[in-house]
LUMKOLDO-71794 format. One line per field, with one value per residue (C-alpha): x, y, z; residue in three letters. Coordinates in steps of 0.5 Angstrom, whole numbers, plus 500, padded with zeros to 3 digits. Layout:
REM LUMKOLDO-71794
c1 = X,...
c2 = Y,...
c3 = Z,...
guke = ALA,...
END
This chain:
REM LUMKOLDO-71794
c1 = 841,847,847,854,856,863,863,858,856,853,850,846,845,841,838,835,833,829,826,824,821,817,814,812,809,805,802,798,791,792,788,793,790,792,789,783,785,792,796,794,801,805,805,808,812,815,820,826,832,835,832,833,839,835,828,832,834,828,823,827,827,820,819,823,819,812,812,809,813,814,816,820,821,827,825,826,821,817,816,814,809,806,805,801,797,795,794,798,802,800,805,810,817,820,825,821,814,809,808,801,801,802,797,792,793,791,784,784,789,795,799,806,810,817,821,828,833,839,845,846,854,858,862,868,873,880,884,890,887,888,885,878,876,873,867,864,857,860,864,859,854,860,861,854,853,859,863,868,871,877,879,885,881,884,877,878,885,884,880,884,891,896,892,895,890,890,888,883,876,870,865,858,853,846,840,836,829,825,828,827,835,835,830,834,840,837,833,840,843,837,838,846,847,843,846,843,836,835,838,836,832,829,825,825,827,831,834,841,846,852,853,851,845,844,837,837,842,845,846,849,854,856,857,862,865,867,868,875,874,867,863,855,850,848,846,851,850,852,858,860,858,862,868,867,870,866,867,866,861,862,855,852,856,863,865,866,862,862,856,855,849,851,851,845,842,844,841,834,834,828,821,817,810,804,804,811,813,820,826,833,837,842,841,843,846,853,855,849,851,847,845,841,833,827,824,817,813,806,799,792,789,782,785,778,779,780,777,782,781,781,786,791,790,791,798,800,799,802,808,809,808,814,818,818,819,823,825,829,835,837,838,845,849,847,849,842,840,834,828,828,822,819,819,816,811,808,809,804,799,799,798,792,788,788,782,778,771,771,773,780,785,789,787
c2 = 902,899,903,904,908,910,914,916,922,919,914,920,923,917,917,924,922,916,921,925,920,917,924,925,917,917,924,920,922,927,922,917,912,908,909,913,920,918,916,909,909,909,904,905,900,900,896,891,895,888,888,895,894,889,892,899,895,891,897,901,895,894,902,901,895,897,905,903,907,904,909,904,906,903,904,897,891,893,900,897,892,898,902,896,895,902,902,907,903,898,893,892,888,884,879,876,873,877,875,873,880,884,879,881,888,888,889,883,877,879,874,873,872,870,874,873,869,873,872,876,878,879,885,888,893,891,894,891,884,881,874,873,871,865,866,860,860,860,866,870,870,871,878,880,878,883,877,877,885,885,882,878,874,867,864,868,867,859,859,864,861,864,871,876,879,886,888,893,893,890,895,892,895,893,895,901,900,894,889,883,882,883,877,873,874,873,867,864,866,863,857,856,859,857,863,868,865,865,873,876,871,873,878,884,888,885,889,889,887,892,896,902,902,904,905,901,896,903,905,899,899,906,905,899,902,909,905,901,895,895,888,888,884,887,884,881,886,892,889,887,894,898,893,891,885,879,873,866,863,855,852,846,841,844,848,855,858,865,868,867,866,858,858,861,857,851,853,855,848,846,844,851,851,853,860,860,862,858,860,858,859,854,850,842,843,842,847,852,859,859,866,866,868,869,876,877,882,883,885,885,878,882,888,892,897,905,906,902,901,894,897,899,892,888,892,891,883,883,887,882,876,879,880,872,870,875,879,874,875,881,877,874,880,883,877,875,868,867,863,856,853,851,857,861,856,857,864,864,860,865,870,867,867,875,878,884,884,877,875,873,878,873,868
c3 = 781,785,792,795,801,801,808,813,810,804,808,812,805,803,809,808,801,804,809,804,800,806,807,800,799,805,802,797,796,802,807,808,804,797,791,793,790,788,782,780,776,782,787,794,799,805,809,809,808,807,800,798,793,790,790,787,781,780,780,776,771,771,770,764,761,764,765,773,778,785,791,796,803,806,813,816,816,823,820,813,817,821,815,811,817,817,810,808,803,797,800,806,805,811,813,818,818,821,829,832,835,828,825,830,829,822,820,815,813,810,805,805,798,798,793,795,800,802,807,814,813,820,817,821,821,822,816,819,818,811,812,812,820,822,828,831,834,841,839,836,841,846,842,842,849,851,854,849,848,845,838,840,845,846,844,837,836,837,831,827,828,823,823,828,831,834,841,839,843,840,838,837,832,831,829,833,829,828,823,820,819,827,827,822,826,833,831,829,836,840,836,837,844,850,854,848,848,856,856,850,845,838,835,830,836,842,848,846,852,849,842,838,834,827,823,817,814,812,819,821,815,816,824,822,816,821,827,828,831,830,828,825,822,815,808,804,798,803,805,798,795,800,800,807,810,813,816,815,820,822,821,824,820,823,816,816,810,807,805,798,793,793,800,801,795,799,806,802,799,804,803,803,807,803,807,805,813,814,818,814,820,822,816,816,809,810,805,807,810,817,817,811,810,806,805,803,800,804,802,804,801,800,796,796,801,802,796,792,785,782,777,782,785,779,777,784,783,776,779,785,780,775,781,783,776,771,776,779,774,778,784,782,780,787,791,793,792,786,788,787,783,789,792,786,785,793,791,785,789,794,789,786,793,793,791,790,792,794,786,784,781,777,773
guke = MET,LYS,ILE,ARG,PHE,HIS,ASN,LEU,LYS,SER,THR,LEU,THR,LEU,GLY,VAL,PHE,PHE,ALA,ILE,LEU,THR,ILE,SER,ALA,CYS,GLY,ASP,GLY,GLY,ASN,GLY,THR,THR,GLY,SER,SER,GLY,ASP,ASP,ASN,THR,LEU,ILE,GLY,ALA,GLY,SER,SER,PHE,ASP,ASN,PRO,LEU,PHE,SER,LYS,MET,PHE,SER,GLU,TYR,ASN,LYS,ALA,ASN,GLY,LEU,ARG,VAL,ASN,TYR,GLN,SER,ILE,GLY,SER,GLY,ALA,GLY,ILE,SER,GLN,LEU,THR,ASN,LYS,THR,VAL,ASP,PHE,GLY,ALA,SER,ASP,ALA,PRO,MET,ASN,SER,LYS,GLN,ASP,SER,ALA,ALA,SER,ALA,ALA,ILE,LEU,HIS,ILE,PRO,VAL,THR,ALA,GLY,ALA,VAL,ALA,LEU,SER,TYR,ASN,LEU,PRO,GLU,VAL,LYS,ASP,THR,LEU,ARG,LEU,THR,PRO,THR,VAL,LEU,ALA,GLY,ILE,PHE,LEU,GLY,LYS,ILE,SER,ARG,TRP,ASP,ASP,PRO,GLN,ILE,ALA,SER,ILE,ASN,LYS,GLY,ILE,LYS,LEU,PRO,SER,THR,GLY,ILE,VAL,VAL,ALA,HIS,ARG,SER,ASP,GLY,SER,GLY,THR,THR,ASN,ILE,PHE,SER,THR,TYR,LEU,SER,LYS,VAL,SER,GLU,ASP,TRP,ASN,ALA,LYS,VAL,GLY,LYS,GLY,SER,SER,VAL,ASN,TRP,PRO,VAL,GLY,LEU,GLY,GLY,LYS,GLY,THR,GLU,GLY,VAL,ALA,GLY,LEU,VAL,LYS,GLN,THR,PRO,GLY,ALA,ILE,GLY,TYR,ILE,GLU,LEU,ALA,TYR,ALA,ILE,GLN,ASN,ASN,MET,ALA,TYR,ALA,LYS,ILE,GLN,ASN,LYS,SER,GLY,SER,PHE,ILE,ALA,PRO,SER,ILE,ALA,SER,VAL,THR,ALA,ALA,ALA,ASN,VAL,ASN,ILE,PRO,GLN,ASP,SER,LYS,ILE,SER,LEU,THR,ASN,THR,ASP,ALA,SER,ASP,GLY,TYR,PRO,ILE,SER,GLY,PHE,SER,TRP,VAL,LEU,ILE,TYR,LYS,GLU,GLN,LYS,TYR,ASN,ASN,ARG,ARG,SER,ASP,ARG,ALA,ALA,LYS,LEU,LEU,LYS,LEU,ILE,SER,TRP,MET,ILE,HIS,ASP,GLY,GLN,GLN,PHE,SER,GLY,PRO,LEU,THR,TYR,ALA,PRO,LEU,SER,THR,ALA,ALA,ALA,THR,VAL,GLY,ASP,ALA,ILE,LEU,LYS,THR,ALA,THR,TYR,ASP,GLY,LYS,PRO,ILE,LEU,PRO
END
């Protein structure tokens, strides 16, 4: 199922849908636990809105083939991690690895399994501009710091020669919730701008100097689409599905690169550590898109908790294994970069460490 947002009304409608889904999903068993008295043929996940278009397709196809239902709540990486920590969902999803504070809040070890790689696109609303805009790291940081406030600013004009830029004011749109997409974007800005690093820094939530906040990627996409002069960071699939313009970003090699499957794949062509936790931002690859990132499914390493049944744990691991192998066929059509063989191999190794009552779940 492809998700399309034709206007703000449809965005709000989808938000209501997910809110209803969240309420119903969290009622599993009536006691906030998973698998104690709930439906063992329905798994519950929550987190990344960055992943939502891909997950919607994957879970629909998996249901057709295996009969297992997956209720996924697109509520942002931070909220997904919180729900996993509280053991109200079977899995979380995040575009940023858990930090030390989040790790310490969990009652046991949590595994990170890479499931996809994608691009954070800088989408803008300038109907009168037909050519694709170019943005440098300096200009991008200046915009989100509030130092560049009009589209015809000389700094933007100098890298977009031949394009007639309007004097429209720039309206920054950013996430209002804890977000792995924010972590990818703010980590990138911290790497390329000393000013940003000193004044704002990186994280899933930051104190934005300027702008309007939207909940989830859906909310930011809605703000950009409905606000003339707006610019915001969203997952590439949302920009393409909504016919929204997005910029080419200058990478470390000096090339202006558009976000695409090829440019994300180039950025993701790195050595993957055994725990899979790695940043792809500001890539060294000459043809790599500089604001790329992995996304992870998060699960407890020990799956026997809250009276969970072993069958439920086995179904969860089989689902994730399918996602990092057969499920990758759905990545390309939705503009996500399929996992490399190396990344899938690391994911397999991590999954094999998951246990139920101390015993491995997968052979």
